[in-house]
N, C-alpha and C positions, 0 to 999 in steps of 0.2 A: 819957418816952424812949417810944420802939416796944418792943412784947416781940419778938420773935424769934419765926417762925414753924419750927419744927418740922416735921419728915417721921417720919411712925414705921415701920419698916420690920420685919414681921412674920420674914424670913425674908430671914437674913447672903445676899451670893453662897457662903460654903461652905456652907449650910447646901442650897442649890438644888442646886448640884455632886454634893452628898454623892446628893442623888434621884433625879440622871440617872444617875449613878451605878450605882447602885438597878436605876435601870426596863432602863439598856441590858445589863445583867445577866438580869434576869427576859427580855428579850426572846431572849437569844441560847440561855437556857435551854429555851426553851420552841423554838425554830427548833431542835434540837438533841436532844428528845426528843418529837420532830410525829409522825417517823416511827414511834414507839412510841404512840400515841396508839389506845387501839377505837375504833372504826366504830361505833360503836351503834345509825342513822338505817338505813332502810333505807326503799326506794323504794316509790311505791303500784303501781308490777307490778309489782317483789318481796313483796309484803306477800299481793298477788291471787295470786299465781305458788304462794304458802302455802297460801292458806287451798285452793288449787283441789286442792292435793296430797292436803293434810286431810281434805278431802273427797271426795274415791275413794279413800282410806284406809277413811275409815269404811266405805262405801259395798258395797269388796270387806269386809269385816266384818260389813256385816249382812245381806251376801251367803253369803258364809261360817257364819254364825249359823243360818239359810232354811234349809241345805244342812245343816245339825245338827237342826234341824226333821225334816227329811224323814226322818235317818239315824235318827231316836229313833221316827216311823211305823213304818219298815220292820221293826224291831228288835221294838215291837209285832206286824206280823203274821207274824214270823218266832213270838211267840209262842204268835199261833193258831195257827197252821201249827202247832209244835209238838203243841197240846190236838187237833189234827186228828186226832196220827198216834201219841198216846198213844188215841183212841177207833174205832183206823182194825188197834188191835195187841188190846184187849182184845175186839175186835168177831170174831178170828180165834180169837181167842184160846175166844170161848163156839162159834162155828164146829166148831174141831176138838175141843170136847167133845161136841157136839151131830154129826159126824160124820167116818170116818175116813178120810173121803177124803183123799189125798196130791196131786190133782193142786186141789183146795183150801187145802188148807195150803201147796201152792205157789208159790197165787198170790196168794195173803197173806201172804209172805214179800215176794216180788218187788214189791210195793204197800210193803209194810213201805220193803224199802230202798230205794225209788224215795224215795218221802216223805224219809227222813230224809236222803237223799242233795240234796232241795230246801233239808233246815233249814240244814243248813250252811252250804250256799250263801249263805241270805238271809242266817245271821249272821254270815259272813264281812266281810260289805258292808257290814253296820249296826255294825260293826267301827270301822270304819277312820270318820278322824276330819281335821280341816280342822289343817293346820300354816300358820302367814302365823309372817315372820321380817322386821324392821324393823328400818333401820338410818340414823340423821341427824348430820351432826355440822354446823359454824356456824359452818366459814371458808368460803373463797374456793376452795380447792383442790381435787381431784381425784380423791373415796373412792368404791372399788366393794366390792358385796355379794355373798360367793360363797360357794355352799350345794353340796355331792359330796351329791347320793342315795346309799342304800344298791347301789344296779347302778352304782356310779360316774361315774358322765354328771355336770360339776360348772357349772351353771346362775349366768351371771356377764354382760355387757352385748357379748359375740359371741354367746352360746348360752343367750340368752332362754327354751326351751326344749327339748325332744325329741319324737318323735314315738315312740308308747306312754307316752307320762306327758301327764299329767295338770296337772303343777306346770308353774308357768313365773314367771321373774321380772318382775314387771307392771313395778316405777316403777323408772329408770335417769334421772340429774342428772348432767352433767359438769361442773358447777362447785358451788360452795356459794354461800352453804349448803343444803342439801339433805336427800332423803332417799333409802333405793331399797328395795323390798319385792318378798320372795318369796314365791308362794304354789301351796301344793298343799292342793287342796279333797277330800281322800282320800287319806288319806298312806300308805303301804305299811308293815310292817311293816322296822325295822333299824335304821339309825343317817345320822343326815343333820349333816353335817360343818359346822361355820359361822364365814366367813372374810374378815376385812378388810383390802386390797390399796388402799393409799398409790402411787396412778396417779401425778399431775397436782404439782406443786409450786408454789405459787405464794404463799402467805403466806409467814411468819419465824415459824422454830418449829415448835412438834408441835402438830398436827394432833388433838383430844379427841371422838372417837366411842363413840358412848354407841347402845345398843341393846335389841330386845326379842324374845319369842317369842313370839305368842298360841296359847290352843290353847282347846277347847270345857271346858278345867277355869279358862282362865283369865289373866295374864297376867305371864307370869316375865321381869324385867328380864336381858340381858346384862351382865358386868362390863365398866364402860369401860374407853376404852381408847384411850393418845392412842404416837399412829405419827409418826414423826419423821424417816423417810428415805423414800425416791422408792421402787417396789418393795419395802417389807416390808409383808410378805404373814403377819399369824399367824393362830391355829389362835382362837375365841374360848370359841366352846360343842361340843356335843354335844347334839345331841337323839335319845333312841334312844325308838324305836314299837314295842311286843311284843305278839306277835300277839291280846290282846286286845283293842288300839287304843288302850292306857294307856303317856301319854310321859314324858320324862325327861330335865330340863336334866341339863347336867356339864360 
């Protein structure tokens, strides 16, 4: 008798039906969740743009550091001038001791006052330090940096600079991911108020914004802030510069 040929089935029709149903459910869920998947890739053009912006920030920081070194050199010159004032005063006292001439005394006092005035002016210039505010975000939305100086002048994309002020909004991006930069190479005493404004919505959900303040004393991070609606403009921090050039972030 010839043996029967048997066909071995690894998967039954019911198992195949189960696998097909599971695959269909997976595809349906993937399609529903697709808009919420983050776009983690960047085009080469965008990477090159961000790198160029980073290089620009680094260049501005180097320029500010060079200006700080120049201010320190100016402060040394002020100290030399102070010593000259003291020497001139000692000479006047010696001249007064050797001669009772009122004219000589008046000339010495006039010269001393002039030297002291020059010294105060020199020291006031040396106390001025650079102040840089950096803001960045990672979505496609449009976020704006606003800075109000002690004179009440508000720097933002429409008013990037003001006559008589050396401060300027150096970098403005209308679409993220991006960053914005405000720089004052010689900040005057007073409060500087920093705001973030949610100008234009493109992505869904809130926008997380981060920032930092850079001074000759170092880098101070600003509080991370999430903006959730267009037009929102919270006060992020206040940088206070005193008469000695010291800066405090609050």
